[in-house]
C-alpha positions in Angstrom: -34.2 230.3 143.1 -36.3 233.5 143.7 -39.1 233.5 146.2 -41.0 235.5 143.6 -41.1 232.8 141.0 -44.2 230.8 140.3 -44.3 227.5 138.5 -47.2 225.8 136.8 -47.6 222.6 134.9 -49.8 222.0 131.8 -50.1 218.4 130.5 -49.9 217.8 126.8 -49.8 214.0 126.4 -49.1 212.4 123.1 -51.2 209.2 123.8 -54.8 208.6 124.7 -55.6 209.8 128.2 -56.5 206.9 130.5 -56.4 206.4 134.2 -53.5 203.9 133.9 -51.2 206.2 132.0 -51.8 209.4 133.9 -50.5 208.5 137.4 -47.6 210.9 137.4 -49.6 213.7 135.9 -52.4 213.2 138.4 -49.8 213.0 141.2 -48.3 216.3 140.2 -51.7 218.0 139.9 -52.8 216.6 143.3 -49.6 217.8 144.9 -50.0 221.3 143.5 -53.5 221.4 144.8 -52.8 220.1 148.3 -49.3 220.7 149.5 -47.2 223.6 150.6 -44.3 224.8 148.4 -41.4 223.1 150.3 -43.1 219.7 150.3 -44.2 220.2 146.7 -40.7 220.8 145.5 -39.2 217.7 147.1 -42.1 215.5 146.0 -41.9 216.7 142.4 -38.2 216.0 142.4 -39.0 212.5 143.6 -41.7 212.0 141.0 -39.5 213.1 138.2 -37.0 210.3 138.6 -37.0 207.5 136.0 -37.0 204.8 138.7 -40.2 206.3 140.2 -42.0 206.1 136.8 -40.9 202.5 136.4 -42.1 201.6 139.8 -45.5 203.2 139.3 -45.8 201.4 135.9 -45.0 198.2 137.8 -48.0 198.8 140.1 -46.5 200.6 143.1 -49.1 202.9 144.6 -48.2 206.6 144.5 -48.6 207.0 148.2 -45.4 205.0 148.7 -43.5 208.1 147.4 -45.0 210.6 149.7 -42.5 212.5 151.8 -42.4 213.3 155.4 -44.5 216.4 156.2 -46.9 215.9 153.3 -50.6 215.8 154.1 -51.0 212.3 152.8 -54.8 212.0 153.5 -55.6 215.2 151.6 -53.2 214.2 148.8 -54.6 210.7 148.4 -58.2 211.9 148.4 -57.4 214.5 145.7 -55.4 212.0 143.7 -58.2 209.4 143.7 -60.9 211.9 142.8 -59.0 213.9 140.2 -60.8 213.2 137.0 -59.2 212.8 133.6 -61.2 215.8 132.3 -58.6 218.2 133.8 -55.8 216.6 131.9 -57.9 216.6 128.7 -58.6 220.3 129.3 -54.8 220.9 129.6 -54.2 219.0 126.4 -56.8 220.9 124.5 -55.4 224.3 125.8 -51.9 223.2 124.7 -52.9 222.2 121.3 -55.7 224.7 120.5 -54.3 227.9 122.1 -50.6 227.3 122.4 -50.5 225.5 119.0 -48.3 222.6 120.4 -48.3 219.2 118.8 -49.4 216.3 121.0 -46.5 215.6 123.4 -44.6 218.7 122.5 -43.0 220.5 125.4 -42.6 224.2 125.9 -41.6 226.7 128.5 -43.8 229.8 128.9 -42.6 232.8 130.8 -44.4 235.9 131.8 -42.1 238.2 133.5 -41.2 241.8 133.9 
């Protein structure tokens, strides 16, 4: 709840990284790279819902979940051009540096 808090996301998937199973991860990364904090928070809350994941698995395009005020064109361009290499780099960092198992979650804090 502090305005001095920063949040970041690292992906550590447990399955083979493919375009058809990384929609939410790419959506989160694209939103972090293109949106302001207030829109980002609301959009991430929407993406984290189970029904959103099911809908995306059923073929719904991610742009259907954009919220009012988001820069949809910038988001969509970043989402469509975001390569899988970034997610693979996240995975490698999680497993090689942080020593996490594939799919294992962690919270990392760096505070005063």
